[in-house]
Biopython code that builds the backbone (N, CA, C, O; Angstrom):
import numpy as np
from Bio.PDB.StructureBuilder import StructureBuilder

atoms = [
    (1, "UNK", "N", (12.741, 38.893, 6.282)),
    (1, "UNK", "CA", (12.333, 37.533, 5.998)),
    (1, "UNK", "C", (13.543, 36.608, 6.198)),
    (1, "UNK", "O", (14.623, 36.860, 5.663)),
    (2, "UNK", "N", (13.346, 35.539, 6.972)),
    (2, "UNK", "CA", (14.461, 34.625, 7.222)),
    (2, "UNK", "C", (14.679, 33.714, 6.020)),
    (2, "UNK", "O", (13.790, 33.541, 5.186)),
    (3, "UNK", "N", (15.846, 33.147, 5.944)),
    (3, "UNK", "CA", (16.177, 32.262, 4.821)),
    (3, "UNK", "C", (15.262, 31.041, 4.786)),
    (3, "UNK", "O", (14.938, 30.541, 3.709)),
    (4, "UNK", "N", (14.845, 30.563, 5.950)),
    (4, "UNK", "CA", (13.994, 29.380, 6.005)),
    (4, "UNK", "C", (12.620, 29.618, 5.387)),
    (4, "UNK", "O", (11.964, 28.668, 4.961)),
    (5, "UNK", "N", (12.179, 30.866, 5.333)),
    (5, "UNK", "CA", (10.861, 31.156, 4.772)),
    (5, "UNK", "C", (10.927, 31.541, 3.291)),
    (5, "UNK", "O", (9.889, 31.667, 2.643)),
    (6, "UNK", "N", (12.121, 31.724, 2.758)),
    (6, "UNK", "CA", (12.256, 32.049, 1.336)),
    (6, "UNK", "C", (12.144, 30.777, 0.514)),
    (6, "UNK", "O", (12.554, 29.700, 0.947)),
    (7, "UNK", "N", (11.577, 30.920, -0.686)),
    (7, "UNK", "CA", (11.531, 29.751, -1.566)),
    (7, "UNK", "C", (12.868, 29.599, -2.286)),
    (7, "UNK", "O", (13.736, 30.468, -2.203)),
    (8, "UNK", "N", (13.017, 28.489, -2.987)),
    (8, "UNK", "CA", (14.291, 28.198, -3.641)),
    (8, "UNK", "C", (14.680, 29.265, -4.659)),
    (8, "UNK", "O", (15.853, 29.627, -4.755)),
    (9, "UNK", "N", (13.722, 29.768, -5.413)),
    (9, "UNK", "CA", (14.018, 30.793, -6.417)),
    (9, "UNK", "C", (14.579, 32.052, -5.755)),
    (9, "UNK", "O", (15.504, 32.669, -6.283)),
    (10, "UNK", "N", (14.032, 32.430, -4.617)),
    (10, "UNK", "CA", (14.541, 33.610, -3.901)),
    (10, "UNK", "C", (15.966, 33.374, -3.399)),
    (10, "UNK", "O", (16.797, 34.282, -3.423)),
    (11, "UNK", "N", (16.240, 32.157, -2.947)),
    (11, "UNK", "CA", (17.587, 31.835, -2.477)),
    (11, "UNK", "C", (18.586, 31.828, -3.626)),
    (11, "UNK", "O", (19.702, 32.327, -3.482)),
    (12, "UNK", "N", (18.191, 31.264, -4.768)),
    (12, "UNK", "CA", (19.078, 31.267, -5.933)),
    (12, "UNK", "C", (19.349, 32.693, -6.371)),
    (12, "UNK", "O", (20.478, 33.043, -6.713)),
    (13, "UNK", "N", (18.307, 33.519, -6.361)),
    (13, "UNK", "CA", (18.508, 34.919, -6.747)),
    (13, "UNK", "C", (19.469, 35.620, -5.783)),
    (13, "UNK", "O", (20.365, 36.343, -6.218)),
    (14, "UNK", "N", (19.285, 35.410, -4.488)),
    (14, "UNK", "CA", (20.168, 36.039, -3.499)),
    (14, "UNK", "C", (21.607, 35.607, -3.717)),
    (14, "UNK", "O", (22.525, 36.421, -3.615)),
    (15, "UNK", "N", (21.805, 34.341, -4.015)),
    (15, "UNK", "CA", (23.156, 33.872, -4.269)),
    (15, "UNK", "C", (23.697, 34.458, -5.579)),
    (15, "UNK", "O", (24.842, 34.905, -5.642)),
    (16, "UNK", "N", (22.868, 34.449, -6.614)),
    (16, "UNK", "CA", (23.317, 34.930, -7.926)),
    (16, "UNK", "C", (23.650, 36.421, -7.901)),
    (16, "UNK", "O", (24.601, 36.857, -8.550)),
    (17, "UNK", "N", (22.877, 37.194, -7.162)),
    (17, "UNK", "CA", (23.083, 38.647, -7.152)),
    (17, "UNK", "C", (24.223, 39.077, -6.243)),
    (17, "UNK", "O", (24.975, 39.990, -6.583)),
    (18, "UNK", "N", (24.361, 38.426, -5.085)),
    (18, "UNK", "CA", (25.308, 38.924, -4.082)),
    (18, "UNK", "C", (26.281, 37.869, -3.569)),
    (18, "UNK", "O", (27.073, 38.132, -2.665)),
    (19, "UNK", "N", (26.217, 36.677, -4.152)),
    (19, "UNK", "CA", (27.065, 35.568, -3.698)),
    (19, "UNK", "C", (26.819, 35.294, -2.206)),
    (19, "UNK", "O", (27.755, 35.062, -1.440)),
    (20, "UNK", "N", (25.549, 35.326, -1.819)),
    (20, "UNK", "CA", (25.166, 35.133, -0.421)),
    (20, "UNK", "C", (25.460, 33.700, 0.020)),
    (20, "UNK", "O", (24.770, 32.763, -0.381)),
    (21, "UNK", "N", (26.481, 33.545, 0.842)),
    (21, "UNK", "CA", (26.813, 32.221, 1.353)),
    (21, "UNK", "C", (25.692, 31.644, 2.211)),
    (21, "UNK", "O", (25.431, 30.445, 2.111)),
    (22, "UNK", "N", (25.007, 32.437, 3.056)),
    (22, "UNK", "CA", (23.891, 31.868, 3.818)),
    (22, "UNK", "C", (22.770, 31.344, 2.914)),
    (22, "UNK", "O", (22.172, 30.311, 3.215)),
    (23, "UNK", "N", (22.481, 32.036, 1.823)),
    (23, "UNK", "CA", (21.438, 31.564, 0.900)),
    (23, "UNK", "C", (21.857, 30.247, 0.265)),
    (23, "UNK", "O", (21.051, 29.323, 0.159)),
    (24, "UNK", "N", (23.111, 30.156, -0.158)),
    (24, "UNK", "CA", (23.584, 28.915, -0.768)),
    (24, "UNK", "C", (23.590, 27.778, 0.253)),
    (24, "UNK", "O", (23.205, 26.652, -0.064)),
    (25, "UNK", "N", (24.024, 28.071, 1.466)),
    (25, "UNK", "CA", (24.031, 27.051, 2.521)),
    (25, "UNK", "C", (22.621, 26.540, 2.794)),
    (25, "UNK", "O", (22.436, 25.351, 3.056)),
    (26, "UNK", "N", (21.631, 27.417, 2.738)),
    (26, "UNK", "CA", (20.243, 26.996, 2.947)),
    (26, "UNK", "C", (19.776, 26.085, 1.809)),
    (26, "UNK", "O", (19.073, 25.104, 2.057)),
    (27, "UNK", "N", (20.153, 26.393, 0.577)),
    (27, "UNK", "CA", (19.829, 25.508, -0.548)),
    (27, "UNK", "C", (20.459, 24.129, -0.358)),
    (27, "UNK", "O", (19.814, 23.105, -0.584)),
    (28, "UNK", "N", (21.714, 24.117, 0.056)),
    (28, "UNK", "CA", (22.388, 22.842, 0.310)),
    (28, "UNK", "C", (21.669, 22.095, 1.420)),
    (28, "UNK", "O", (21.401, 20.901, 1.289)),
    (29, "UNK", "N", (21.353, 22.779, 2.508)),
    (29, "UNK", "CA", (20.668, 22.134, 3.641)),
    (29, "UNK", "C", (19.350, 21.509, 3.197)),
    (29, "UNK", "O", (19.026, 20.393, 3.601)),
    (30, "UNK", "N", (18.593, 22.217, 2.374)),
    (30, "UNK", "CA", (17.287, 21.736, 1.922)),
    (30, "UNK", "C", (17.364, 20.532, 0.993)),
    (30, "UNK", "O", (16.517, 19.641, 1.055)),
    (31, "UNK", "N", (18.373, 20.504, 0.136)),
    (31, "UNK", "CA", (18.360, 19.538, -0.958)),
    (31, "UNK", "C", (19.457, 18.485, -0.907)),
    (31, "UNK", "O", (19.468, 17.564, -1.725)),
    (32, "UNK", "N", (20.368, 18.606, 0.029)),
    (32, "UNK", "CA", (21.506, 17.687, 0.077)),
    (32, "UNK", "C", (21.079, 16.235, 0.230)),
    (32, "UNK", "O", (21.589, 15.370, -0.482)),
    (33, "UNK", "N", (20.164, 15.951, 1.135)),
    (33, "UNK", "CA", (19.803, 14.553, 1.411)),
    (33, "UNK", "C", (19.249, 13.850, 0.179)),
    (33, "UNK", "O", (19.650, 12.727, -0.128)),
    (34, "UNK", "N", (18.326, 14.505, -0.530)),
    (34, "UNK", "CA", (17.747, 13.809, -1.676)),
    (34, "UNK", "C", (18.714, 13.739, -2.848)),
    (34, "UNK", "O", (18.708, 12.757, -3.590)),
    (35, "UNK", "N", (19.555, 14.773, -3.032)),
    (35, "UNK", "CA", (20.558, 14.720, -4.100)),
    (35, "UNK", "C", (21.529, 13.569, -3.818)),
    (35, "UNK", "O", (21.871, 12.803, -4.720)),
    (36, "UNK", "N", (21.966, 13.455, -2.573)),
    (36, "UNK", "CA", (22.889, 12.375, -2.211)),
    (36, "UNK", "C", (22.212, 11.009, -2.337)),
    (36, "UNK", "O", (22.835, 10.053, -2.799)),
    (37, "UNK", "N", (20.962, 10.910, -1.938)),
    (37, "UNK", "CA", (20.249, 9.630, -2.043)),
    (37, "UNK", "C", (20.124, 9.180, -3.497)),
    (37, "UNK", "O", (20.318, 8.003, -3.804)),
    (38, "UNK", "N", (19.801, 10.110, -4.386)),
    (38, "UNK", "CA", (19.701, 9.768, -5.806)),
    (38, "UNK", "C", (21.066, 9.362, -6.345)),
    (38, "UNK", "O", (21.176, 8.385, -7.086)),
    (39, "UNK", "N", (22.101, 10.101, -5.979)),
    (39, "UNK", "CA", (23.448, 9.770, -6.443)),
    (39, "UNK", "C", (23.876, 8.388, -5.944)),
    (39, "UNK", "O", (24.473, 7.614, -6.692)),
    (40, "UNK", "N", (23.576, 8.085, -4.702)),
    (40, "UNK", "CA", (23.931, 6.785, -4.142)),
    (40, "UNK", "C", (23.147, 5.663, -4.819)),
    (40, "UNK", "O", (23.697, 4.602, -5.113)),
    (41, "UNK", "N", (21.881, 5.899, -5.060)),
    (41, "UNK", "CA", (21.050, 4.898, -5.733)),
    (41, "UNK", "C", (21.574, 4.634, -7.152)),
    (41, "UNK", "O", (21.579, 3.492, -7.611)),
    (42, "UNK", "N", (22.011, 5.683, -7.838)),
    (42, "UNK", "CA", (22.493, 5.532, -9.215)),
    (42, "UNK", "C", (23.883, 4.913, -9.289)),
    (42, "UNK", "O", (24.163, 4.122, -10.190)),
    (43, "UNK", "N", (24.758, 5.270, -8.344)),
    (43, "UNK", "CA", (26.140, 4.791, -8.423)),
    (43, "UNK", "C", (26.381, 3.515, -7.631)),
    (43, "UNK", "O", (27.198, 2.679, -8.017)),
    (44, "UNK", "N", (25.664, 3.374, -6.520)),
    (44, "UNK", "CA", (25.878, 2.220, -5.655)),
    (44, "UNK", "C", (27.168, 2.292, -4.845)),
    (44, "UNK", "O", (27.509, 1.350, -4.130)),
    (45, "UNK", "N", (27.881, 3.400, -4.957)),
    (45, "UNK", "CA", (29.153, 3.558, -4.245)),
    (45, "UNK", "C", (29.130, 4.859, -3.444)),
    (45, "UNK", "O", (28.989, 5.937, -4.022)),
    (46, "UNK", "N", (29.267, 4.769, -2.116)),
    (46, "UNK", "CA", (29.203, 5.977, -1.284)),
    (46, "UNK", "C", (30.206, 7.064, -1.664)),
    (46, "UNK", "O", (29.848, 8.241, -1.693)),
    (47, "UNK", "N", (31.439, 6.699, -1.952)),
    (47, "UNK", "CA", (32.442, 7.722, -2.279)),
    (47, "UNK", "C", (32.104, 8.422, -3.594)),
    (47, "UNK", "O", (32.244, 9.639, -3.706)),
    (48, "UNK", "N", (31.667, 7.666, -4.571)),
    (48, "UNK", "CA", (31.285, 8.252, -5.851)),
    (48, "UNK", "C", (30.033, 9.113, -5.696)),
    (48, "UNK", "O", (29.925, 10.174, -6.309)),
    (49, "UNK", "N", (29.091, 8.655, -4.877)),
    (49, "UNK", "CA", (27.876, 9.439, -4.627)),
    (49, "UNK", "C", (28.218, 10.775, -3.980)),
    (49, "UNK", "O", (27.592, 11.789, -4.288)),
    (50, "UNK", "N", (29.201, 10.787, -3.091)),
    (50, "UNK", "CA", (29.658, 12.028, -2.465)),
    (50, "UNK", "C", (30.209, 12.974, -3.524)),
    (50, "UNK", "O", (29.897, 14.164, -3.522)),
    (51, "UNK", "N", (31.029, 12.445, -4.428)),
    (51, "UNK", "CA", (31.604, 13.266, -5.497)),
    (51, "UNK", "C", (30.522, 13.823, -6.417)),
    (51, "UNK", "O", (30.571, 14.990, -6.806)),
    (52, "UNK", "N", (29.556, 12.994, -6.758)),
    (52, "UNK", "CA", (28.453, 13.435, -7.620)),
    (52, "UNK", "C", (27.663, 14.539, -6.915)),
    (52, "UNK", "O", (27.303, 15.542, -7.530)),
    (53, "UNK", "N", (27.400, 14.351, -5.641)),
    (53, "UNK", "CA", (26.650, 15.351, -4.867)),
    (53, "UNK", "C", (27.397, 16.683, -4.854)),
    (53, "UNK", "O", (26.793, 17.736, -5.061)),
    (54, "UNK", "N", (28.694, 16.642, -4.614)),
    (54, "UNK", "CA", (29.484, 17.871, -4.654)),
    (54, "UNK", "C", (29.384, 18.526, -6.028)),
    (54, "UNK", "O", (29.222, 19.743, -6.126)),
    (55, "UNK", "N", (29.478, 17.739, -7.068)),
    (55, "UNK", "CA", (29.418, 18.274, -8.429)),
    (55, "UNK", "C", (28.098, 18.966, -8.713)),
    (55, "UNK", "O", (28.071, 20.005, -9.373)),
    (56, "UNK", "N", (27.007, 18.404, -8.223)),
    (56, "UNK", "CA", (25.693, 19.020, -8.420)),
    (56, "UNK", "C", (25.667, 20.422, -7.822)),
    (56, "UNK", "O", (25.196, 21.362, -8.461)),
    (57, "UNK", "N", (26.170, 20.565, -6.604)),
    (57, "UNK", "CA", (26.111, 21.870, -5.953)),
    (57, "UNK", "C", (27.164, 22.843, -6.496)),
    (57, "UNK", "O", (26.944, 24.054, -6.489)),
    (58, "UNK", "N", (28.281, 22.335, -6.955)),
    (58, "UNK", "CA", (29.257, 23.202, -7.616)),
    (58, "UNK", "C", (28.650, 23.767, -8.897)),
    (58, "UNK", "O", (28.806, 24.952, -9.194)),
    (59, "UNK", "N", (27.956, 22.915, -9.656)),
    (59, "UNK", "CA", (27.288, 23.395, -10.873)),
    (59, "UNK", "C", (26.205, 24.420, -10.548)),
    (59, "UNK", "O", (26.060, 25.417, -11.255)),
    (60, "UNK", "N", (25.455, 24.180, -9.493)),
    (60, "UNK", "CA", (24.447, 25.154, -9.081)),
    (60, "UNK", "C", (25.115, 26.494, -8.766)),
    (60, "UNK", "O", (24.622, 27.542, -9.182)),
    (61, "UNK", "N", (26.216, 26.468, -8.047)),
    (61, "UNK", "CA", (26.918, 27.711, -7.706)),
    (61, "UNK", "C", (27.375, 28.439, -8.964)),
    (61, "UNK", "O", (27.244, 29.659, -9.064)),
    (62, "UNK", "N", (27.907, 27.694, -9.915)),
    (62, "UNK", "CA", (28.424, 28.316, -11.138)),
    (62, "UNK", "C", (27.321, 28.852, -12.043)),
    (62, "UNK", "O", (27.511, 29.850, -12.738)),
    (63, "UNK", "N", (26.179, 28.194, -12.031)),
    (63, "UNK", "CA", (25.126, 28.542, -12.987)),
    (63, "UNK", "C", (23.916, 29.231, -12.346)),
    (63, "UNK", "O", (22.862, 29.338, -12.975)),
    (64, "UNK", "N", (24.057, 29.691, -11.123)),
    (64, "UNK", "CA", (22.923, 30.277, -10.403)),
    (64, "UNK", "C", (22.277, 31.425, -11.166)),
    (64, "UNK", "O", (21.051, 31.482, -11.264)),
    (65, "UNK", "N", (23.068, 32.332, -11.705)),
    (65, "UNK", "CA", (22.499, 33.496, -12.403)),
    (65, "UNK", "C", (21.750, 33.070, -13.653)),
    (65, "UNK", "O", (20.643, 33.547, -13.902)),
    (66, "UNK", "N", (22.333, 32.182, -14.441)),
    (66, "UNK", "CA", (21.649, 31.769, -15.678)),
    (66, "UNK", "C", (20.415, 30.932, -15.373)),
    (66, "UNK", "O", (19.428, 31.011, -16.104)),
    (67, "UNK", "N", (20.448, 30.132, -14.311)),
    (67, "UNK", "CA", (19.261, 29.372, -13.924)),
    (67, "UNK", "C", (18.141, 30.304, -13.491)),
    (67, "UNK", "O", (16.987, 30.129, -13.883)),
    (68, "UNK", "N", (18.487, 31.291, -12.686)),
    (68, "UNK", "CA", (17.458, 32.225, -12.240)),
    (68, "UNK", "C", (16.840, 32.948, -13.428)),
    (68, "UNK", "O", (15.620, 33.101, -13.497)),
    (69, "UNK", "N", (17.661, 33.387, -14.349)),
    (69, "UNK", "CA", (17.158, 34.090, -15.542)),
    (69, "UNK", "C", (16.231, 33.203, -16.352)),
    (69, "UNK", "O", (15.174, 33.644, -16.802)),
    (70, "UNK", "N", (16.623, 31.967, -16.536)),
    (70, "UNK", "CA", (15.837, 31.048, -17.356)),
    (70, "UNK", "C", (14.443, 30.819, -16.771)),
    (70, "UNK", "O", (13.455, 30.803, -17.506)),
    (71, "UNK", "N", (14.363, 30.643, -15.458)),
    (71, "UNK", "CA", (13.088, 30.287, -14.852)),
    (71, "UNK", "C", (12.255, 31.477, -14.409)),
    (71, "UNK", "O", (11.052, 31.333, -14.194)),
    (72, "UNK", "N", (12.858, 32.642, -14.268)),
    (72, "UNK", "CA", (12.099, 33.793, -13.786)),
    (72, "UNK", "C", (11.842, 34.823, -14.872)),
    (72, "UNK", "O", (10.895, 35.605, -14.779)),
    (73, "UNK", "N", (12.677, 34.827, -15.896)),
    (73, "UNK", "CA", (12.559, 35.858, -16.920)),
    (73, "UNK", "C", (13.270, 37.144, -16.545)),
    (73, "UNK", "O", (13.423, 38.030, -17.385)),
    (74, "UNK", "N", (13.715, 37.266, -15.275)),
    (74, "UNK", "CA", (14.470, 38.449, -14.856)),
    (74, "UNK", "C", (15.879, 38.376, -15.423)),
    (74, "UNK", "O", (16.421, 37.292, -15.642)),
    (75, "UNK", "N", (16.452, 39.528, -15.653)),
    (75, "UNK", "CA", (17.815, 39.591, -16.176)),
    (75, "UNK", "C", (18.776, 39.951, -15.050)),
    (75, "UNK", "O", (18.623, 40.979, -14.391)),
    (76, "UNK", "N", (19.739, 39.114, -14.845)),
    (76, "UNK", "CA", (20.820, 39.406, -13.922)),
    (76, "UNK", "C", (22.099, 39.461, -14.737)),
    (76, "UNK", "O", (22.164, 38.908, -15.834)),
    (77, "UNK", "N", (23.081, 40.104, -14.223)),
    (77, "UNK", "CA", (24.358, 40.148, -14.918)),
    (77, "UNK", "C", (25.108, 38.850, -14.668)),
    (77, "UNK", "O", (25.782, 38.700, -13.649)),
    (78, "UNK", "N", (24.989, 37.916, -15.600)),
    (78, "UNK", "CA", (25.645, 36.617, -15.450)),
    (78, "UNK", "C", (27.147, 36.781, -15.316)),
    (78, "UNK", "O", (27.766, 36.128, -14.475)),
    (79, "UNK", "N", (27.737, 37.630, -16.120)),
    (79, "UNK", "CA", (29.185, 37.840, -16.055)),
    (79, "UNK", "C", (29.584, 38.374, -14.686)),
    (79, "UNK", "O", (30.589, 37.947, -14.117)),
    (80, "UNK", "N", (28.791, 39.313, -14.153)),
    (80, "UNK", "CA", (29.108, 39.878, -12.837)),
    (80, "UNK", "C", (29.001, 38.796, -11.765)),
    (80, "UNK", "O", (29.871, 38.685, -10.901)),
    (81, "UNK", "N", (27.942, 38.006, -11.820)),
    (81, "UNK", "CA", (27.755, 36.951, -10.822)),
    (81, "UNK", "C", (28.882, 35.931, -10.887)),
    (81, "UNK", "O", (29.374, 35.486, -9.850)),
    (82, "UNK", "N", (29.293, 35.559, -12.085)),
    (82, "UNK", "CA", (30.381, 34.602, -12.213)),
    (82, "UNK", "C", (31.693, 35.189, -11.716)),
    (82, "UNK", "O", (32.505, 34.474, -11.130)),
    (83, "UNK", "N", (31.909, 36.467, -11.940)),
    (83, "UNK", "CA", (33.130, 37.121, -11.489)),
    (83, "UNK", "C", (33.153, 37.202, -9.959)),
    (83, "UNK", "O", (34.176, 36.932, -9.331)),
    (84, "UNK", "N", (32.023, 37.575, -9.375)),
    (84, "UNK", "CA", (31.945, 37.734, -7.916)),
    (84, "UNK", "C", (32.000, 36.387, -7.221)),
    (84, "UNK", "O", (32.679, 36.238, -6.205)),
    (85, "UNK", "N", (31.291, 35.404, -7.758)),
    (85, "UNK", "CA", (31.142, 34.127, -7.072)),
    (85, "UNK", "C", (32.039, 33.034, -7.635)),
    (85, "UNK", "O", (31.969, 31.892, -7.179)),
    (86, "UNK", "N", (32.869, 33.351, -8.601)),
    (86, "UNK", "CA", (33.652, 32.338, -9.281)),
    (86, "UNK", "C", (34.526, 31.492, -8.381)),
    (86, "UNK", "O", (34.736, 30.311, -8.658)),
    (87, "UNK", "N", (35.033, 32.064, -7.323)),
    (87, "UNK", "CA", (35.929, 31.316, -6.450)),
    (87, "UNK", "C", (35.208, 30.756, -5.227)),
    (87, "UNK", "O", (35.850, 30.256, -4.303)),
    (88, "UNK", "N", (33.885, 30.835, -5.214)),
    (88, "UNK", "CA", (33.103, 30.388, -4.061)),
    (88, "UNK", "C", (33.270, 28.886, -3.846)),
    (88, "UNK", "O", (33.050, 28.113, -4.779)),
    (89, "UNK", "N", (33.646, 28.457, -2.662)),
    (89, "UNK", "CA", (33.870, 27.040, -2.409)),
    (89, "UNK", "C", (32.572, 26.301, -2.084)),
    (89, "UNK", "O", (32.299, 26.009, -0.919)),
    (90, "UNK", "N", (31.781, 26.001, -3.098)),
    (90, "UNK", "CA", (30.493, 25.348, -2.887)),
    (90, "UNK", "C", (30.643, 24.009, -2.174)),
    (90, "UNK", "O", (29.794, 23.638, -1.364)),
    (91, "UNK", "N", (31.718, 23.282, -2.472)),
    (91, "UNK", "CA", (31.869, 21.967, -1.846)),
    (91, "UNK", "C", (32.099, 22.075, -0.340)),
    (91, "UNK", "O", (31.904, 21.091, 0.373)),
    (92, "UNK", "N", (32.506, 23.237, 0.161)),
    (92, "UNK", "CA", (32.632, 23.436, 1.599)),
    (92, "UNK", "C", (31.309, 23.164, 2.293)),
    (92, "UNK", "O", (31.267, 22.507, 3.333)),
    (93, "UNK", "N", (30.226, 23.671, 1.713)),
    (93, "UNK", "CA", (28.909, 23.483, 2.327)),
    (93, "UNK", "C", (28.438, 22.044, 2.202)),
    (93, "UNK", "O", (27.796, 21.531, 3.119)),
    (94, "UNK", "N", (28.735, 21.384, 1.101)),
    (94, "UNK", "CA", (28.358, 19.985, 0.937)),
    (94, "UNK", "C", (29.083, 19.142, 1.976)),
    (94, "UNK", "O", (28.470, 18.295, 2.627)),
    (95, "UNK", "N", (30.370, 19.365, 2.135)),
    (95, "UNK", "CA", (31.139, 18.595, 3.119)),
    (95, "UNK", "C", (30.662, 18.834, 4.545)),
    (95, "UNK", "O", (30.755, 17.940, 5.385)),
    (96, "UNK", "N", (30.156, 20.022, 4.825)),
    (96, "UNK", "CA", (29.638, 20.315, 6.156)),
    (96, "UNK", "C", (28.451, 19.442, 6.504)),
    (96, "UNK", "O", (28.287, 19.056, 7.661)),
    (97, "UNK", "N", (27.618, 19.122, 5.521)),
    (97, "UNK", "CA", (26.374, 18.413, 5.787)),
    (97, "UNK", "C", (26.437, 16.913, 5.505)),
    (97, "UNK", "O", (25.574, 16.169, 5.972)),
    (98, "UNK", "N", (27.431, 16.455, 4.756)),
    (98, "UNK", "CA", (27.534, 15.008, 4.474)),
    (98, "UNK", "C", (28.266, 14.295, 5.591)),
    (98, "UNK", "O", (28.448, 13.079, 5.532)),
]
sb = StructureBuilder()
sb.init_structure("model")
sb.init_model(0)
sb.init_chain("A")
sb.init_seg("    ")
for serial, (resi, resn, name, xyz) in enumerate(atoms, 1):
    if name == "N":
        sb.init_residue(resn, " ", resi, " ")
    sb.init_atom(name, np.array(xyz, "f"), 0.0, 1.0, " ", f" {name:<3s}", serial, name[0])
structure = sb.get_structure()
């Protein structure tokens, strides 16, 4: 199954379990425009909106395992996911698309 056909929950799980950069990049690709649009509408400043957008995706990267657990009921090793993905440069993907 290609990443484009997976739903968001499957992509979050793939990232949370294996730190899948392609899964995270697909999430960024899908949601970057609307996250940035909301940030720009709220801040009115393009540079600040960029920073807010990066922060949203950095938080998603850090909290992927706990988010998946909360919404799916499945148990993932949050500590393991944070250890494996802790240094993941989420803002790299945001900068690629902005």
